[in-house]
N, C-alpha and C positions, 0 to 999 in steps of 0.2 A: 625882287619878286622870286629870282633864279635862288638865291640866299635861301631864300624862305623854304621854297620848295625844296632845298638840300636839305634842310636841317628838321621839315618834317618827314621825307623818308626817312632821314636817319634815326630820330626818334618812333618812326614805325616799326623799324626793322628790329629794330635794341627790342620795343615791346611784343614784335610777336614770337622775338628768339630765346625771351625770358617766361614768356606765360602762351604757350601755343594756344590760339585762337579755339581750336575745337576742341582740347579736351582740360581747359582748364574751367573751374568755376565760372557763371558767368560772373558773377559779384565782383570775384575777384579779378576778375579782368578790367573790366570797367572800369573798376576803381585803380587800376593802373595805366589805364586809357586815362582816365580823369588825370591822376599824377601826373601824366607824360604831356599834357597839353595839350593832347588832341581829343577832347572830348567836345569843346565849340572851340576849335582852333582860333577863333576870331576874340576870345573874351580875353580876358587879361591873366599874363600869367600869375599861378597860384588859385587860378580860380577854373581849372580846367582849361584852357587855353595859352597860348603864344602872343597872344596881340597880330597874328597873322591874318592876310586876304582872309574869306569866309572859301573862297574858291579851294583851297586845301583840302577842305572840308570833306569832296566829295572823291580824295583821291585815298582818305584814310577809311571811309566806309565803306568802296567798293572793293579797296585791298582784306579789309577786316570781312566782311560779306564772303570772299571769296574762299579766302581761310574755313569759313565756318562758323565765325563768330558771333557772339551776341549782337542784339540790337538793341540801344538806349530807350529808342525812339517806339519801336513792339512794344516792349519792357511798360515804358510812362509815357504815353504819346501826348497828354495834357504837356504832364510836366516840364519834357524834352523843349516843345517844339514854340511852348508859348509862353510857360510860369517860369522855368531856367533863365532866359533872357529881359523877363520883365524885372527879378529880383538883381538881373548883374547890373542893369541897369539903375534901378530904385533903391534900391534895396541897403541897409547900412554894413557896415564891413563885418560888423556880428552876423546879420545876417544871410552876406554872402558864404563866410565860413562856416556858417551851421548849415545851408540847406542847400546848397550846389551838389557836392560830391553824392551824397546818399541818394539825390533826384536823380542823378543819371547811373548810377548803380540801379536803379529801379528798387535800392530798401525801400523807397519810402514814395508812395505815388501819390500825384498831385492830382487837382480837381481847379475847377476853375467858375465861380459862382457869383455870376454877372446878372440872367437872365430873370424873370421876376412873371408870373402869370399878370401882370396888368404892366407891362412896361418892356415888351418881346423886343420888336424893331427898334423901339424907343427906348436903349438902352438908359440915359441918361434923364429917364421920366422914374430912375428906381425909386422904389418907396421904404425899403428896409434900413432903418436907421440903428444909426452908434451912437450912442452919447456917451461922454466921458465921466469918469468917474474914478476922481484921483490919477493911479498912475494905469488905470483900465478906461478899457473901451466897453461899454454894455450892449449889445447886439440883439436887436429884435427885428423879425422879418422871414421871408418868404423867397425861394431861389428853385427856380426850375431850371429841366432840362440837362441836368448839370451831371457830366461823363465822368461814369466810372466813380463816381463819390463813393460808393458801398465800398470800394476798396481803398479811398484813399484816407492818408496822414494826416496832408497838410492841404487847404483850400486858400487861394487865392480870391478872397471877399472883398467886394466894393458896397460900401451901404452908403444912405445919408446921414451926414454929421448937422450940417448948416442948412435945414427948411427954407431960411430967410434970404436966401441967398438965390440965383438961378440958376437953373437945373444942373446945368453941367460944372459949376464952381462950389456946389456946397457938396462934392462925394468925396471920401477917401479910403484909398486902399490899404490894406492888411491881410496879414497872413492870420491865418485862423486854421485850430488843432481841432479837426474832423472828430477827435475821441473827445473832445471835450464836454464839463453838463449843459446842457438844456440843447446841444443839436441832435437832432432827429435824422435819419434818410428813408426816405421811400421810397420804392422800384418805380421806374415808369415804365411799364410792360407796352412793347414794341410790336408793332404787326410781322415780326419775325418768330417773336415768341419771346426773342433774351430782351432782359431791363439794361442796359448800357447806361438807359439815363437815369435822372434818379430827381423825384422833387428834395428841397433839403428846407428843415423846420430850422430857425431860430429861437429861443424861449429864453430870455438873463443870460445869452452866452456872452463869458468875462474873457476880454481879446486885449494883453500885454499893449499897451501905448507905444511902449518899442516894437513892437510888432507891426507900425504902420509901415508901408512901402511910400518912401517919398517923405512930404510933408503934410500936415492935414489941409484937407482943400485939394489936394495936386490927384485927387483917383479918377478926376477924366481924363488927363494926361496921361497918367498911369493905365490904364484902361487901352489906351490907344495904341502904344506900346506891345500890348498883349493882345490886341483884335487883328493887328498888322502882321504880328506876327503868326499870329493861328490864322489869317488869311492863306499866307506862304506856307503854312505846314499843310491846309488840304490840299491847296490848289496849285502851290508853286513845284509841286514835287519835278525831277527831271527823270523821268525815267528813261529804257532803254527803246529803240525805236520798233513798232510795234508789240511794247507791253502792256501791259495793264488790261482794262476793263476790253480794248480792243483785240487785244490777242484772246481773248474768251469768245468774241466773235468769231474772228477767223478758223480759232478750234470746230468749233460747231461748224463752220461753212467746209471745213474738211472732212467731215465728215459725212454729210448730202450725199443722197443718190445726184446720180448727174440731171435726173431730167426735174430735180427738185430747185437743181442752181438755175435758177428763171433770171434771165436781162434785167428785170425791174430788181429783184431780190443782189443781183453780183452790182448795181449801183448802187443799192444804199451803203453796200457793205464799201467799198471803195470810194463813197463822199465819206463816211466817219472816220475811214481809214488815213482819209486827206486832213479832215478833220483834227483827230489826232495828233495828227504827226504834225501839223500848222500849232497846235496848242505846246507839244513838247519843244520846240523852237521859239516857241515866244516865251515860254517859262527859262528858255537858256537865256536868250536874251535879258531879260527882267532881270535873272538873275547876275549876269554881267555888270547891270544898269546899277545893281544894290551894292552899297557896301556898307561898312563893318557898322553895328548902328541898326536904327530902326527903320523897318521898309518904308518903301512908300505906297502910294496907292496902286502898282505895279503889282501887287500882289493882288487886288481884288481882281483883273483881269484874268488870272487864271481858276483865281478860286469861281467866279462868275462862270466859267465857259465849261473848267472841269465836273463841274454841278450841273449845265446842261446836258456837257455830251455825257457824261455816264449815264444819264437817265435814259436818253437817245438809247445809246448803245445796247443798256441792255433790255430794252424793250423790243430791240429789232433780236436780239439772241431770243426773247422771250416767241416771236415770228417766227424764226428759223425751227425752234425746237417743237412747236405746234402742243399739242395736248402733251406730250411729254412734257412742255415746262409748266405746268398746272401741278406736277408734283413735286410740291416741297418739303414736305416729308412732318417731321412732331411739330407742333406750334406751346409745346412745355414750356413755361418760361424757366429762363436762365439766366441767370447773374451770372453775368461771363466774367472773365480776367482779363481780356483786352478789349478795343474801341475798335470797331470799325474791319470785323473780320468776317471773311469772306469766302464759305467754306462751298459752296455752289452756285450756280447761275441763277435758279428762279430765290435762293437769300439774296443774291447780290443785287436783283430786279429791285424787291422789297425795302432792302436796306436804302439803295439809290435816292430812292424819294425825300431822304431827308438832307443829302447831300445840299440842296437850295433852300436850306433853312439854316442849319449848324454853319458857326461861323458868319452870321451875317445873311440875311435873306435875300435871292438873286434881285430885287427890288432894290435894297438898300447897297448894291452894289450896283446898281443901275446907277444910284444917285450920286454915290462918290463918284463914279466914271465921269457920270456926264458935268459935274461941278470941279472936279479936280484937274481933271486929265481933259477934256472939251471946253470948260470957262464956259460952259452952260448956266445960266441965272438957274439958283437954287428955290426949293420949296420954297413956300410961302409959311415962315417961321413965329406964328407970332406969341410964344412964350419964350422966347431966348434973354429976351432983358425981364423978365418977370420972374420975381418972387417963386420958389418954389411951391409955397403953401398958398400961395395966393392964385395956382394954375386950378383950374376946373376939371374936376375928376370923377367920375361914376365912382 
């Protein structure tokens, strides 16, 4: 481990000396970071990594950020946190070589095409179809809540390719060109006024069979890789003590007049600060337990608690602000350039409501933790072994 850290530090110093983080063009800097194996340090060599422990990535990211360098996650959050790990685990050699570098540099934004209007929490019940026609899949269907689809060059798509198998077995994952004929992206306006989410319609869209991730029928296993990484990306971050949403609460508190700092409000603030710190420490422990590869159910712990905590903290912030908390500003629809952008506290309060839905609902997280962590009996699932085409649906 010590030898790995020395090699990471050597490469990092060489990168920063050759490409000053603050003054180098972001795409050029991120490309050089990828080539040095410092993009996802736990990925294989030649694919943005060195095959080292993932714990070294924190050292890399912090040093680059201190020097004012670019952040790949901020430029391409779905790609970096979810699609990249899925491609490296399930993609062909050609797909890995083609997609990972421009994904990391942000030259090609990615989106995740999983949820549908009729199968939100029941992801395996999706109905979008893929029918093989020679060397191509012909895709028809609709996806919803697709973050940054309006900016995306590529999408990670899961469709049903065999309706005569049980729902988990008949799925296939593939990379779809978001600019291909038959792909239509429509904005979904949120209560913040922004439309970072979208509906995506597929009408006779042709996808080369060579763009399949894994084998035909592997879609459920491929999607688990994506979902576990998504939950870690959303809820598994390890911020500095007292940062994030709780920092907003502390800042508002410090600006209150003495008579406004009641005992009840002080107790609420300390309780929230303690919860934020426990979450931070829990994520550190979960990160130490995760090895390179697919994260386990511990990602669901951080995701569930961060969603709940964010909502409660921003509710408290609005309470502290009083009438001022009602002054949001313009609700004009905007199609943002990035996801989860928090410009002010009222906006953060509104946007936090999505945290308990995106990346798996809080109810789904509770089921996962109950069954996979606590060993409790699972929900009754009468359609698990039934062919999807035989399952009654509205």
